Phi, psi and omega in degrees: 000129182295134179274128181257131178236129181242138172246171186090188184045044190299318183298311180297319181294321180295322182282326190248351175080049178299143178226159171292159188203167174270156177302327181294341177296336181273351181289144178129197185252132184230144177248132177290122184256327185205143174233128174235132175239118187050043176071005175264129178289131183246149175287146175209154178278158180308128186222132180231139181235128175252120180257120186258158182292338183271021179066027172247159174218157179226139180243130175244123180207167189289335181261020174128140179272163176203165178222156180196191179236156180224160176205173179239139176205132178051047177061030178230150176265122179255119179245132181234124179200184177268014181291142178265003184240248193277340193250037175212060184198186180242130182221149170290144183240134175235138189232130167234151181308115180089004182213138173237135173241125176252131181231135178177201181258146173269188185293344178257016177067024176267154177288125183233139176233132177238125180249130180239144172242147181285137176228159180277324178203152179287144177302145181288155178293334179298324179302318180296314180297319180298325180287330181286318186298134178139195181251130183234144171274119176272098190260348180202149174233130175254118181228121181051040176085355180258135181262131175243118177277138181244153179234133175056044177243132189231138175244127179232143177214140181244172185288348179271000177089029176246141178225162174209150173233121182243119183269007177084354181253009182100348177273127180229129172258134180210163180166200182265142177222140179248118175275123177256089185291335181295320184245012176053054179225156173236129179253123179261120189291328189294327178238009176055045178248152181237133183241128170289138188226133177208165180262136178241090191065236178269357181265170180240138175240138177228124182242130169253101186294324181293321181268354181055053180230139173233132172263138174242125186227153172226149187294137175297136180291341180262005183289000000 
């Protein structure tokens, strides 16, 4: 197995103890922990990458899975797939035990860094659904870039697929909702809309891309 030696990234290596490694050190399951574009931290959906010994890789993420092949050349990791984003390009690779950093250009020629940590197994989809179920305070709505603060407005959803929104004035919206834990989305039957859903620390974010609306929620203290 060809031994890979990387120079550069001196600060990170000095702080974290980068070492040369074998290609087999990269094999296994990795979770995307951080994305920076031109040093700005960017939001991303949960993403897991499995690197296999046969030079194939598989990506599991909420907006669709994909598979591809990889190789090494000139101290860089080359990933080839039909992905339009991060997993169809060439990047420098830096390795610390339990951590991979990929550095290169994105599709807009900006400097991009992706940090992955090694995990034993991906969290189950049931975990995501269990975290969604319950009563949440809907404290803000972002629509077309404008923020509206809400008071005493509550969003509830149960494991049987029922939801309600109570604005505190006696008006309640309710109906059927389908939690899609595989792709981190919620589908509301009454208006046939689908919302991307993710956790922001202890809070919940829900985005309707077609309507350009975002809900910001926090868990009820009495839940």
